[in-house]
C-alpha positions in Angstrom: 7.5 19.5 -6.4 6.5 21.2 -3.2 6.9 18.3 -0.7 5.1 20.0 2.2 2.0 20.9 0.1 2.0 17.5 -1.5 2.1 15.8 1.9 -0.9 17.8 3.1 -2.7 17.0 -0.1 -1.9 13.3 0.3 -3.2 13.3 3.9 -6.4 14.9 2.9 -7.2 12.5 0.1 -5.6 9.2 1.0 -5.8 9.2 4.8 -8.5 11.6 6.1 -10.6 11.1 3.0 -9.9 7.3 2.5 -12.4 5.0 0.9 -13.1 1.4 1.8 -10.7 -1.1 0.1 -13.2 -3.8 -0.6 -16.6 -5.5 0.1 -17.4 -5.7 3.8 -15.0 -2.8 4.5 -15.8 0.6 5.9 -14.0 3.8 6.9 -15.0 5.2 10.3 -14.2 8.6 11.7 -14.0 8.7 15.5 -13.1 12.1 16.7 -9.5 12.8 15.6 -9.0 9.2 14.4 -9.8 7.7 11.0 -9.9 3.9 10.9 -10.3 1.3 8.2 -12.2 -1.9 9.2 -13.2 -5.0 7.4 -13.1 -8.8 7.4 -10.2 -10.6 9.2 -8.2 -10.9 6.0 -8.7 -7.2 5.1 -6.4 -4.4 6.3 -7.7 -3.3 9.7 -6.1 -0.3 11.4 -5.7 3.5 11.9 -5.2 5.5 8.7 -4.8 9.0 10.3 -4.9 10.7 13.6 -4.7 14.4 14.6 -3.9 13.9 18.2 -2.0 16.0 20.8 -0.2 15.1 24.0 -3.4 15.5 26.1 -5.7 13.2 24.1 -3.3 10.6 22.5 -3.4 8.0 25.3 -7.2 8.1 25.6 -7.5 7.7 21.8 -5.1 4.8 21.7 -7.0 3.0 24.5 -10.2 3.6 22.6 -8.9 2.0 19.4 -7.7 -1.0 21.4 -11.1 -1.4 23.0 -12.8 -1.1 19.6 -10.7 -3.7 17.8 -10.9 -6.1 20.8 -14.7 -5.8 20.6 -14.7 -6.8 16.9 -12.0 -9.4 17.4 -9.4 -8.1 14.9 -5.7 -7.4 15.3 -4.9 -4.1 13.8 -2.2 -1.7 12.6 -1.6 1.9 13.5 0.6 3.4 10.8 2.6 6.3 12.1 3.8 8.8 9.6 6.9 10.9 10.2 4.9 14.1 10.5 2.2 12.7 12.8 1.7 14.1 16.2 2.3 14.1 19.1 6.0 13.8 18.7 6.1 10.8 21.1 3.2 8.9 19.4 5.3 5.9 18.6 6.5 5.6 22.3 2.9 5.8 23.5 1.9 3.0 21.1 4.8 0.8 22.3 3.8 1.5 25.9 0.2 0.4 25.1 1.3 -3.0 23.8 1.9 -2.4 20.1 4.9 -3.9 18.2 6.8 -1.9 15.7 7.5 -3.3 12.2 10.1 -2.3 9.7 9.7 1.4 8.6 9.0 2.3 5.0 9.3 5.5 3.0 6.3 7.1 1.3 7.5 8.1 -2.2 5.6 9.9 -4.9 6.1 10.8 -8.6 4.0 12.5 -11.2 2.8 9.8 -13.5 3.4 11.9 -16.6 7.1 12.3 -15.7 7.8 8.6 -15.9 8.9 6.8 -19.1 6.1 5.2 -21.1 8.3 2.5 -22.7 8.4 -0.8 -20.9 11.5 -2.9 -21.8 11.5 -6.6 -20.9 14.0 -9.4 -21.6 13.2 -11.8 -24.4 10.5 -14.3 -23.6 9.1 -12.1 -20.8 5.6 -10.6 -20.9 3.3 -8.6 -18.5 -0.1 -10.1 -18.2 -3.2 -8.6 -16.6 -4.7 -10.5 -13.7 -8.5 -10.7 -13.8 -9.4 -14.0 -12.2 -8.5 -16.6 -9.6 -6.0 -18.3 -11.8 -4.1 -15.1 -12.2 -4.3 -14.3 -8.5 -2.9 -17.8 -7.7 0.1 -16.9 -9.9 0.6 -13.6 -8.1 0.5 -15.4 -4.7 3.1 -17.9 -6.0 5.4 -15.0 -6.8 4.6 -13.3 -3.5 5.4 -16.4 -1.5 8.7 -17.0 -3.3 9.8 -13.3 -3.3 8.9 -12.4 0.3 8.8 -15.8 2.0 5.5 -15.1 3.6 2.0 -16.5 3.3 0.0 -14.6 0.6 -3.4 -16.2 1.3 -4.8 -13.0 2.9 -3.4 -10.9 0.2 -5.2 -13.2 -2.3 -8.5 -12.9 -0.5 -8.4 -9.1 -0.5 -7.5 -8.9 -4.2 -10.2 -11.4 -5.2 -12.7 -9.4 -3.3 -11.6 -6.2 -5.1 -11.6 -7.8 -8.5 -15.1 -9.2 -8.0 -16.8 -6.2 -6.3 -14.9 -3.2 -7.6 -12.8 -4.1 -10.7 -12.4 -0.4 -11.7 -10.6 0.3 -8.3 -7.7 -2.1 -8.9 -5.4 -3.5 -11.6 -3.1 -6.4 -11.1 -0.3 -7.9 -13.2 1.9 -10.9 -13.3 5.1 -11.2 -15.3 5.6 -14.5 -17.1 9.0 -15.8 -18.3 8.3 -18.5 -20.8 5.0 -19.1 -19.1 6.4 -19.2 -15.5 5.3 -16.4 -13.1 8.4 -14.5 -11.9 7.2 -11.1 -10.8 3.9 -9.4 -10.0 2.4 -6.1 -8.7 -0.9 -4.4 -8.0 -2.2 -0.9 -8.8 -4.9 0.7 -6.6 -7.1 3.3 -8.4 -9.1 5.0 -5.6 -12.1 7.0 -6.9 -11.8 10.8 -6.9 -8.1 10.8 -5.8 -5.1 12.3 -7.5 -3.0 9.4 -6.1 -2.8 5.9 -7.4 -1.0 3.3 -5.3 1.7 1.0 -6.5 1.6 -2.0 -4.1 2.8 -5.6 -3.8 5.7 -5.4 -6.3 7.9 -8.5 -5.9 10.3 -10.5 -8.1 11.6 -14.0 -7.4 15.3 -14.0 -6.5 16.7 -15.5 -9.7 15.0 -12.8 -11.8 16.0 -9.8 -9.7 18.3 -7.1 -11.3 16.8 -7.6 -14.8 14.5 -4.7 -14.9 11.2 -6.4 -14.1 10.4 -4.1 -11.0 11.2 -1.0 -13.1 9.0 -2.3 -15.9 6.1 -2.9 -13.6 6.4 0.6 -12.2 6.3 2.2 -15.6 3.5 -0.1 -16.8 1.3 0.8 -13.8 2.1 4.5 -13.9 1.0 4.6 -17.6 -2.3 3.1 -16.7 -2.8 5.4 -13.6 -2.3 8.4 -15.9 -4.8 7.1 -18.4 -7.3 6.6 -15.6 -6.9 10.3 -14.5 -4.5 10.0 -11.5 -1.8 12.6 -11.5 0.5 10.9 -9.0 1.7 7.4 -8.2 2.8 6.5 -4.7 4.8 3.7 -3.2 5.3 2.5 0.4 8.9 1.8 -0.3 11.0 -0.7 1.6 14.7 0.2 2.0 15.6 -2.1 -0.9 13.2 -0.3 -3.3 13.9 3.3 -2.2 17.2 3.7 -4.2 15.6 2.3 -7.4 12.6 4.6 -7.1 14.7 7.6 -6.4 16.7 7.0 -9.6 13.3 6.7 -11.4 12.3 10.2 -10.2 10.3 9.5 -7.1 10.5 12.0 -4.2 10.3 11.1 -0.5 7.3 12.6 1.3 7.7 11.1 4.7 8.5 7.9 6.6 5.8 5.5 7.8 6.1 2.8 10.4 3.4 0.2 11.1 2.7 -0.5 14.8 0.7 -3.8 15.2 -1.6 -4.7 18.1 -2.4 -8.4 18.4 -5.9 -9.2 19.7 
């Protein structure tokens, strides 16, 4: 796998050529900046920038003015290969706050195992309606200790307006939701996104995360996507590396509160 070529390919398709994530969302290109904008519960932020030292500060100020006008806090995701080299420092100086860095990891879907092994009494169920989304949010809240209401609103919008662009799953242990995950299937892209994977504490270490990765990768391949990508937290990175995922670059969210 040629990491440099794959990183360029990813930028072209998933950042510069990004598609709106749901109803009411849009992707706008403003000079050397690509932003995603939507309702308050949607992901609002900068997807890509091709800035240099001379134009970075002006572009940062312009994005702050834009999102202040629409009244949304927003995120500027800085990838490890983005320029200028001091982009992160410039964002901090402009009032952004850095969140925990993640690692963009990619694998060829066809290279991953197709068998999904689960403990006795455990099953993966597709999520297609509000009841299923509520179970996913229950897992999300227990696994991450955060409020999953905005996540639920985004997913319900996608399922209602563009069901072919997303697939979601909840793992039930004797009928109780214990793990869940989402698969984004962007149109005309080689990359499918594995997002939102979480398992409640008492079920960790029993292969559920791995099973959901394989299950989603199999579906992504069937839907014509060559690669699967993960924005991996430090806890997930060693697991994914053992499964055959390669590290493309780092990514750090910088958040501006309006």
